[in-house]
Every structure is written in structure tokens, then in C-alpha cells.
C-alpha positions in Angstrom: 10.2 -5.5 0.3 9.1 -1.8 -0.6 5.2 -1.2 -0.2 3.3 2.0 -1.3 0.1 3.1 -0.3 -2.2 5.5 -2.1 -5.3 7.3 -1.1 -6.7 10.8 -2.1 -4.5 13.1 -0.4 -2.0 10.6 1.7 -3.5 11.6 4.7 -6.1 9.0 5.5 -3.3 6.4 5.2 -0.5 7.5 7.1 -2.0 5.8 10.2 -1.9 2.9 8.5 1.4 3.3 6.9 2.8 3.5 10.9 0.6 0.4 11.8 2.7 -1.4 9.0 5.7 -0.7 9.9 5.1 -1.6 13.7 3.8 -5.2 12.2 7.3 -5.6 10.3 9.2 -4.2 12.7 7.7 -7.4 15.3 8.4 -10.0 12.8 12.0 -8.5 12.2 11.0 -8.0 8.4 12.5 -4.7 6.8 10.2 -2.9 4.8 9.7 0.3 3.2 6.2 2.5 3.4 5.0 5.1 2.4 1.7 7.2 1.7 0.9 9.4 -1.3 -1.3 10.9 -2.7 -3.2 9.5 -5.7 -2.5 12.9 -7.8 1.3 12.5 -9.5 1.5 8.8 -9.0 4.0 8.2 -12.2 6.5 9.7 -10.5 6.3 6.9 -8.3 7.3 4.3 -10.7 10.2 2.2 -10.2 10.0 3.0 -6.6 8.1 0.4 -4.9 7.6 -3.5 -5.5 3.7 -3.4 -4.4 1.3 -0.7 -4.5 -2.0 -0.9 -2.2 -4.6 1.8 -2.4 -7.4 2.9 0.1 -10.8 1.7 -0.3 -12.2 5.3 -1.5 -10.2 5.3 -4.8 -10.5 1.3 -5.5 -12.0 2.7 -8.6 -8.3 3.9 -9.4 -6.5 0.5 -9.4 -6.6 -0.8 -12.7 -5.1 2.8 -13.7 -2.2 3.0 -10.5 -1.5 -0.7 -12.2 -1.1 0.3 -15.7 1.0 3.1 -14.3 3.0 1.7 -12.0 3.5 -1.9 -13.5 3.6 -3.8 -10.3 0.8 -5.7 -8.3 -1.8 -3.3 -6.9 -4.7 -4.0 -5.2 -6.9 -2.4 -2.8 -6.6 -2.8 1.1 -9.8 -4.6 2.5 -11.8 -1.6 3.6 -12.1 -3.7 7.5 -8.3 -3.9 7.5 -8.1 0.1 6.3 -10.6 1.3 8.6 -9.5 -0.8 11.4 -5.4 0.3 10.4 -5.0 -3.5 10.8 -0.9 -3.1 10.0 -0.9 -7.0 10.1 -3.4 -8.2 8.5 -2.2 -4.7 5.7 1.2 -6.2 5.8 0.1 -10.2 5.5 -1.6 -8.8 1.9 1.2 -7.1 0.7 3.4 -10.0 1.4 0.8 -12.1 -0.5 0.8 -9.4 -3.4 4.8 -9.3 -3.9 5.0 -13.3 -3.6 2.5 -13.7 -6.8 4.1 -11.4 -9.0 
């Protein structure tokens, strides 16, 4: 599964990316996770299975969904703030399974 994590600059989400990778490794899951900036998001079309958006840009969820054409949802603020990789991975898997 390929997970895109989008925030304003792609920087604050890098910690969560590492935690998601760690959680996936513990479960033996094969995932690709990257953090990208909201700017230039259209160049990511066709590369990802799901997209998770940082809470600071929750306003952009519908726009990103329209651009990428994949499931897009904001990461729960507490999950994001605590960099809870297991919870974020759980959310991504649920999004993937429901698409």
C-alpha cells in the first residue's frame, strides 16, 4: 500500500511518516509512505493508494481528493500531535479497504 501524507511544507509530517513505517514493519506490512507539501500536489496523481492530510490543512481535503482521485482524509489531530504511527496506519488501512 502506498500512503501519501500531505501537510503545508511536508516537514512536520516527516516524524509521523517514520512512525507509520515503524508500525508497518512491526506488523510485517509492505508500505510506502512519504510526506509531501500541499503545493504541487497534482504531480502526485496516480502514484498513491490513499492520502492523509495534516490537521493544519483540513480545509484542503476535498480539493486534494478531487485532484488525486483517491481516498483522502485528515489525520485525527491527536494521532498527528502524538505522532501515533500505529493509529495513522490503522486509519490508512481502513481508507484503503473502504475505497
